[in-house]
N, C-alpha and C positions, 0 to 999 in steps of 0.2 A: 512465364512464370511457374515455377512446379506447384503443386496443388499441395502447401504443408498438411499434414494431419495435425490436428493439436488434442487432446486429452488429459485435462488436466484431474489434480487428485479433489477425489468427494470431498464435499464441507467446505466452511465457507474459508472463502480466499480474501485477505485482510490490502485492499491498496493506499497507502500513505502517498497525499501528493493528488491534487486536482489536475494537473497544466497539462500542455500537452500529451507526453505521455503518461502521465498517470492517466489519465481519461481516454488513453485507446487500450491501457490495459486490460480498463477496468469494463472496458465495450467487448472484447475481445473474449475477455473471461466467461461476462453474462451471455455473448452470443457460446458460450460453447458450455449455457445451462448448468453453471455454477453462484452460486449463493457469493454475492458481491458484496462488502462493506470497501467505500471511498471511504477516505477520512484525509480530511485538509483541517488548515486553521478556521478557514472559514464556511466551511459547509459546502463547499460551490460543490458542483461539477454536471457530468452529460446527465438530460434532461431527462431521466430513464428510468423507468418504472421498477425494472428489473435491478439497478443498481440502488443501496441501500446509501446514502450519502450521509454524514456524521462527523462534527467538528470534532479535532482531536488534535494534539499539540504534536507533534513526532520527537519532540527534547523529551517526553513526560512516559514510562513505562504505563505509570495509573492513568492517562488521557489513552494511549492506546487499547490498554485493556477497558474500558471504561467503552472504548466506540465498539470494540470486538474482543468479547471477552476468551474466546478461544479463532484458531482459523489453523488452517492446515498449510496453511500460505502467507509469509508479509512480503508487500512487495515495496522494495523500498525508492518510491520513486519521485523522491524531495530531490532539489536542487537551490542548497541556501546561495547568496551575491558571492562570486569568487572573493570579494574584500573581506565576505563574513567567514570564511570556512574554517580557517583558524581557530574560532572561539561556538560557531553552531556546530562543524560537524562533529567533535567529541562527543555532545550528551546526544547529538541525534543518533548514532551508531551504537552507544552503549542503551536507547532504547529499543533498537531495533536488537540488537543481540539478547536482551533481557526480557523481551517478548517472547522470540524466538522460544530461549531457555523453560521461559515458565509456561507457552501455551504449548510443545513441544512444536512450533509452526517450521517449514523449512523455510530459511530466509534470500529473499532473492532479493538480489541491487541491480537496478538497473544504472548507467554507468555512459557522461557524453565524453567522456574521456580515451 
């Protein structure tokens, strides 16, 4: 496998979702030396002193801003149950868009489809 170089934007990076994908993204960012905030409903995530873990509701702009008032990038790593997509995704998507607009953050969405 080729050696991939990763040079993230300076500033705080907000990763939302502490499952396998969100935890991996947060760890890669921490390895790259950036300030990482990992937000989840539970406040869980990797036990890594380089990662700040916070509780936040992905469907609430105010909750996201409370967890990270500013960021260079916000990573959408949440994945509601497929049976709940029609109800859960619209407010989550809106909160991410609102956060990016309010803070000027780049919105990066991870997808499994």
